[in-house]
C-alpha positions in Angstrom: 18.3 9.7 -16.6 16.0 12.7 -16.9 17.8 16.0 -16.9 16.0 19.3 -16.5 18.2 22.2 -17.7 17.6 25.9 -17.1 19.0 29.0 -18.8 17.9 31.3 -16.0 17.3 35.0 -16.8 14.3 37.3 -17.1 13.3 35.0 -20.0 14.2 31.5 -18.8 14.7 28.7 -21.3 14.2 25.2 -20.1 14.6 21.7 -21.5 14.0 18.1 -20.4 16.3 15.5 -21.8 16.1 11.7 -21.2 19.3 9.8 -21.7 20.5 12.7 -23.9 17.4 12.8 -26.1 15.3 15.9 -26.2 11.8 15.4 -24.7 10.4 18.9 -24.1 11.5 22.5 -24.0 10.0 25.9 -23.5 10.4 29.5 -22.4 9.2 31.1 -19.3 8.6 34.8 -19.8 6.8 36.5 -16.9 5.6 40.1 -17.6 8.5 42.5 -16.9 6.7 45.7 -16.1 9.7 48.1 -16.0 12.0 45.7 -14.1 15.2 46.8 -15.6 14.9 50.6 -16.3 17.8 52.3 -14.5 19.2 51.4 -11.1 16.3 52.5 -9.0 15.8 50.4 -5.8 12.6 52.1 -4.7 10.0 50.2 -2.7 7.8 50.0 -5.7 10.5 48.6 -7.9 11.6 46.0 -5.4 7.9 45.0 -5.0 7.7 44.4 -8.8 11.0 42.5 -8.7 9.8 40.2 -5.9 6.5 39.6 -7.8 8.4 38.8 -11.0 10.8 36.4 -9.3 7.9 34.6 -7.5 6.0 34.1 -10.8 9.2 32.8 -12.5 10.0 30.5 -9.6 6.4 29.1 -9.5 6.5 28.3 -13.2 9.9 26.5 -12.8 8.5 24.6 -9.8 5.5 23.5 -11.8 7.8 22.2 -14.5 9.8 20.3 -11.9 6.7 18.8 -10.4 5.3 17.7 -13.8 8.5 16.4 -15.3 10.1 14.8 -12.2 13.7 15.1 -13.3 16.5 13.0 -11.8 18.9 16.0 -12.1 18.6 19.7 -12.5 21.3 21.7 -14.2 21.5 25.5 -14.3 23.9 27.8 -16.3 26.0 29.9 -13.9 25.6 33.6 -14.0 28.4 35.5 -15.9 29.8 38.2 -13.7 30.7 41.6 -15.2 29.1 41.2 -18.6 25.9 43.1 -17.8 25.4 46.8 -18.3 23.4 47.5 -15.2 24.0 46.8 -11.5 20.2 46.2 -11.2 20.2 43.6 -13.9 23.1 41.7 -12.2 21.4 42.0 -8.8 18.1 40.8 -10.3 19.8 37.7 -11.8 21.5 36.9 -8.5 18.2 37.2 -6.7 16.4 35.0 -9.3 19.1 32.4 -9.0 19.0 32.4 -5.2 15.2 32.1 -5.1 15.2 29.3 -7.6 17.9 27.5 -5.6 15.9 27.7 -2.4 12.8 26.4 -4.3 14.6 23.5 -5.9 16.2 22.4 -2.6 12.9 22.6 -0.7 10.9 20.9 -3.5 13.2 18.1 -4.5 15.4 17.7 -1.4 18.4 17.8 -3.7 20.8 20.4 -5.0 21.0 21.5 -8.6 24.2 21.3 -10.6 25.8 24.4 -12.1 27.7 24.6 -15.3 29.6 27.6 -16.7 28.8 29.0 -20.1 32.3 28.4 -21.3 32.2 24.8 -20.1 29.0 23.8 -21.8 30.0 25.6 -25.0 33.3 23.7 -25.0 31.6 20.3 -24.5 29.1 21.0 -27.3 31.7 22.7 -29.5 29.9 25.9 -29.8 32.8 28.2 -30.7 33.8 30.6 -33.4 36.1 29.2 -36.1 39.2 31.1 -37.2 37.4 32.2 -40.4 34.4 33.5 -38.4 36.7 35.5 -36.1 38.3 37.0 -39.2 34.9 37.8 -40.6 33.8 39.5 -37.3 36.9 41.7 -37.4 36.0 42.8 -40.9 32.5 43.5 -39.6 33.9 45.7 -36.9 35.9 47.6 -39.5 32.7 47.9 -41.6 34.3 45.9 -44.4 31.6 43.1 -44.1 28.2 42.7 -42.5 26.4 40.3 -40.2 28.6 39.5 -37.3 28.5 35.8 -36.3 27.9 35.3 -32.6 27.8 32.3 -30.3 24.1 32.7 -30.3 24.1 32.0 -34.1 26.3 29.0 -33.5 24.1 27.6 -30.7 21.0 27.9 -33.0 22.8 26.1 -35.8 23.9 23.4 -33.4 20.4 22.8 -32.0 18.9 22.7 -35.5 21.6 20.2 -36.6 21.4 17.9 -33.6 17.7 17.9 -33.0 16.3 18.7 -36.5 14.6 21.8 -35.2 14.0 25.1 -37.0 15.0 27.6 -34.3 15.7 31.2 -35.0 17.9 33.7 -33.1 14.8 34.7 -31.0 14.8 31.1 -29.7 18.3 31.4 -28.2 17.1 31.0 -24.6 15.5 27.6 -25.4 18.5 26.6 -27.5 20.9 27.4 -24.7 18.8 25.4 -22.2 18.8 22.4 -24.5 22.5 22.6 -25.0 23.2 23.0 -21.3 21.3 19.8 -20.6 23.1 18.0 -23.4 26.5 19.1 -22.2 25.7 18.0 -18.7 24.6 14.6 -20.1 27.8 14.3 -22.1 30.0 15.4 -19.3 28.5 13.0 -16.7 27.2 10.0 -18.6 29.4 9.9 -21.7 26.7 10.4 -24.2 27.4 11.8 -27.6 
């Protein structure tokens, strides 16, 4: 079973797993050109957004056509965590356009998984000690907050013998999304 997983955003991580084993991964990063400065919905801005979305969608379509996955899984958007209405709207537009492309290209529907669900399956969660440490960081008693991004990077490096850094978090999340989907639906470990 080949699974293509996507962590869709303005930088989109992707991964291809076959029977739970990592085959390929990458990052799609179209040029942003002032996409997310302010909440301006001028004609010029919308034109840039449409161009950006089409570039991103075309690159994902090429990955689908070259990898021929059996299933495609996408991380759901997280409502209310973004600082800008434009960013939230941009993500919704990106997800919609990718959905339409996937259905028209593959004649199937992608699967969606929430961030909390895949993190639970993969066991990417802060320990009690890490939560205590983070409280001390907030009080300026300690440094270097531990985030779920750190945990995802550590998990990827452990499971797949990679050397990812924090800057690789979009790729790491895409890999873990695919692995969680595999474990959830096919019982893989």
